[in-house]
C-alpha positions as CSV (number, residue, x, y, z in Angstrom):
1,M,1.8,-109.2,-17.8
2,E,1.9,-105.9,-19.7
3,N,-1.4,-104.3,-20.8
4,D,-0.9,-103.1,-24.4
5,K,-3.4,-100.4,-24.2
6,L,-3.5,-97.1,-22.4
7,S,-6.4,-96.4,-19.9
8,P,-9.5,-94.4,-21.1
9,T,-8.2,-91.6,-18.7
10,S,-4.8,-91.5,-20.4
11,L,-6.4,-91.4,-23.8
12,A,-8.7,-88.6,-22.7
13,F,-5.8,-86.6,-21.2
14,I,-3.8,-86.9,-24.5
15,A,-6.9,-85.9,-26.6
16,M,-7.5,-82.8,-24.4
17,A,-3.8,-81.9,-24.4
18,N,-3.9,-82.1,-28.2
19,E,-7.1,-80.0,-28.2
20,Y,-5.6,-77.4,-26.0
21,C,-2.6,-77.0,-28.4
22,E,-4.8,-76.7,-31.3
23,I,-6.7,-73.9,-29.7
24,I,-3.5,-72.1,-28.6
25,E,-2.0,-72.5,-32.1
26,N,-5.1,-71.0,-33.8
27,C,-5.9,-68.5,-31.0
28,V,-6.1,-65.6,-33.5
29,G,-8.7,-67.2,-35.6
30,H,-10.7,-68.1,-32.5
31,G,-10.7,-64.5,-31.2
32,R,-10.4,-63.5,-27.5
33,E,-13.8,-64.5,-26.6
34,G,-13.5,-67.9,-28.2
35,V,-10.2,-68.6,-26.5
36,V,-11.5,-67.5,-23.1
37,E,-14.7,-69.6,-23.5
38,S,-12.7,-72.6,-24.7
39,M,-10.2,-72.4,-21.9
40,L,-12.8,-72.1,-19.3
41,K,-14.4,-75.3,-20.5
42,L,-11.2,-77.3,-21.2
43,L,-8.9,-76.3,-18.3
44,P,-11.1,-77.9,-15.5
45,R,-11.4,-81.1,-17.5
46,I,-7.6,-81.2,-18.0
47,Y,-7.2,-80.7,-14.2
48,I,-9.7,-83.5,-13.3
49,T,-8.3,-86.0,-15.9
50,V,-4.6,-85.4,-15.0
51,S,-5.5,-85.9,-11.4
52,D,-6.9,-89.2,-12.2
53,L,-3.8,-90.5,-14.2
54,E,-2.0,-93.3,-12.8
55,P,1.5,-92.4,-11.3
56,S,4.5,-94.1,-12.9
57,L,7.1,-95.3,-10.5
58,E,9.7,-96.1,-13.2
59,Y,11.0,-93.1,-15.2
60,F,14.3,-94.6,-16.5
61,D,13.1,-95.7,-20.0
62,A,11.5,-92.5,-21.2
63,F,11.6,-88.7,-20.7
64,I,9.5,-85.8,-21.8
65,S,11.6,-84.3,-24.7
66,Q,11.7,-80.5,-24.9
67,S,10.3,-80.4,-28.4
68,L,8.9,-76.9,-28.4
69,D,11.6,-74.4,-29.5
70,E,11.9,-70.9,-28.1
71,P,10.9,-68.9,-31.3
72,T,7.6,-70.9,-31.4
73,Y,7.1,-70.5,-27.6
74,D,7.6,-66.7,-28.2
75,M,5.3,-66.4,-31.2
76,V,2.5,-68.4,-29.3
77,R,2.9,-66.0,-26.2
78,G,3.0,-63.0,-28.5
79,N,-0.1,-64.0,-30.3
80,L,-2.0,-64.7,-27.0
81,S,-0.7,-61.4,-25.6
82,A,-2.0,-59.4,-28.6
83,L,-5.3,-61.3,-28.3
84,M,-5.7,-60.4,-24.6
85,G,-4.5,-56.9,-25.0
86,E,-4.7,-54.7,-21.9
87,D,-6.5,-57.6,-20.1
88,D,-3.3,-59.8,-20.3
89,V,-2.0,-58.8,-16.9
90,Y,-3.6,-59.7,-13.6
91,L,-2.7,-59.6,-10.0
92,E,-1.4,-62.9,-8.7
93,V,-1.6,-64.0,-5.0
94,F,-0.5,-67.6,-5.3
95,L,3.2,-67.1,-6.2
96,E,5.9,-68.0,-3.7
97,D,7.5,-64.5,-4.1
98,M,4.2,-63.1,-2.7
99,K,5.2,-64.2,0.8
100,Y,7.9,-61.6,0.7
101,S,6.5,-58.8,-1.2
102,D,4.7,-55.7,0.1
103,T,3.3,-54.9,-3.3
104,P,1.0,-57.0,-5.6
105,I,2.8,-59.2,-8.1
106,A,1.6,-59.1,-11.8
107,A,1.2,-62.2,-13.8
108,S,0.3,-62.7,-17.5
109,I,-2.5,-64.8,-19.0
110,S,-0.6,-65.1,-22.2
111,E,2.5,-66.4,-20.4
112,N,0.6,-68.9,-18.3
113,L,-1.3,-70.2,-21.4
114,A,2.0,-70.6,-23.3
115,D,3.7,-72.3,-20.4
116,L,0.8,-74.8,-20.4
117,Y,1.0,-75.1,-24.2
118,Q,4.7,-75.9,-23.8
119,E,4.1,-78.6,-21.3
120,F,1.3,-80.2,-23.3
121,Y,3.1,-79.9,-26.7
122,N,6.2,-81.5,-25.2
123,V,4.2,-84.4,-23.6
124,V,2.2,-85.0,-26.9
125,S,5.4,-85.0,-28.9
126,S,7.1,-87.2,-26.5
127,L,4.4,-89.9,-26.7
128,R,4.9,-90.5,-30.4
129,D,6.3,-93.8,-31.5
130,L,6.8,-95.1,-27.9
131,S,5.7,-98.4,-26.5
132,T,2.6,-98.4,-24.3
133,D,4.8,-98.9,-21.2
134,E,6.9,-95.9,-22.0
135,Q,3.8,-93.9,-22.8
136,R,2.6,-94.6,-19.3
137,Q,5.9,-93.5,-17.9
138,I,5.7,-90.1,-19.8
139,L,2.1,-89.7,-18.6
140,G,3.3,-90.4,-15.0
141,M,6.0,-87.8,-15.3
142,C,3.4,-85.4,-16.6
143,K,1.3,-86.1,-13.5
144,E,4.4,-85.4,-11.3
145,N,5.0,-82.1,-13.2
146,F,1.3,-81.2,-12.7
147,I,1.7,-81.7,-9.0
148,E,4.9,-79.9,-8.7
149,Y,4.5,-77.1,-11.3
150,W,1.8,-76.7,-13.8
151,G,-1.3,-77.4,-11.9
152,Q,-0.9,-74.2,-10.0
153,T,-0.5,-72.4,-13.2
154,L,-3.5,-73.9,-14.6
155,C,-5.6,-72.9,-11.5
156,N,-4.2,-69.3,-11.5
157,V,-4.9,-68.7,-15.2
158,F,-8.4,-70.3,-14.9
159,R,-9.1,-67.8,-12.1
160,A,-7.8,-64.9,-14.3
161,L,-9.9,-66.0,-17.2
162,H,-13.0,-66.4,-15.2
163,S,-12.5,-62.9,-13.9
164,L,-12.1,-61.6,-17.4
165,R,-15.1,-63.3,-18.6
166,I,-17.1,-61.8,-15.6
167,A,-15.8,-58.4,-16.3
168,Y,-16.9,-58.5,-20.0
169,R,-20.1,-60.7,-19.5
170,D,-22.1,-58.4,-21.7
171,E,-19.7,-59.2,-24.6
172,F,-19.8,-63.0,-23.8
173,E,-22.7,-65.3,-24.3
174,C,-23.2,-67.2,-21.0
């Protein structure tokens, strides 16, 4: 018997993914401090919620469409990069390439946030007009992508944003 409603956890994740996209799309209006503060509050909630999503064992009826086009991704990344300015680049130690490198590897807050935006935008876009069962499959695929790819990105950029907040704590209201 199919349950015709998504779980509260699934609904919470969809709402947070949508909130994330809204913040990123309007990042210029929020300002750097607003984006940093919003992300520091939202990213841990997304991590916990997606960790609690039910896995889907069937992926054959649905897929996460790649709805976000490259020009929009580039615009989002560019807006974030301009907003972060000289603080956009940070040293990353949790990259696979780091095992083989004698020098530090730089990463970008704007690129990490844009990568997460792309994932969430595509998931939210894919969920529209699907049956509940197909939506569960999309969310299960999203959880798999979280485990394999974007969960580490989320953790890395969270750490960088936290460091940025600490470095500028006199500017931020704690």
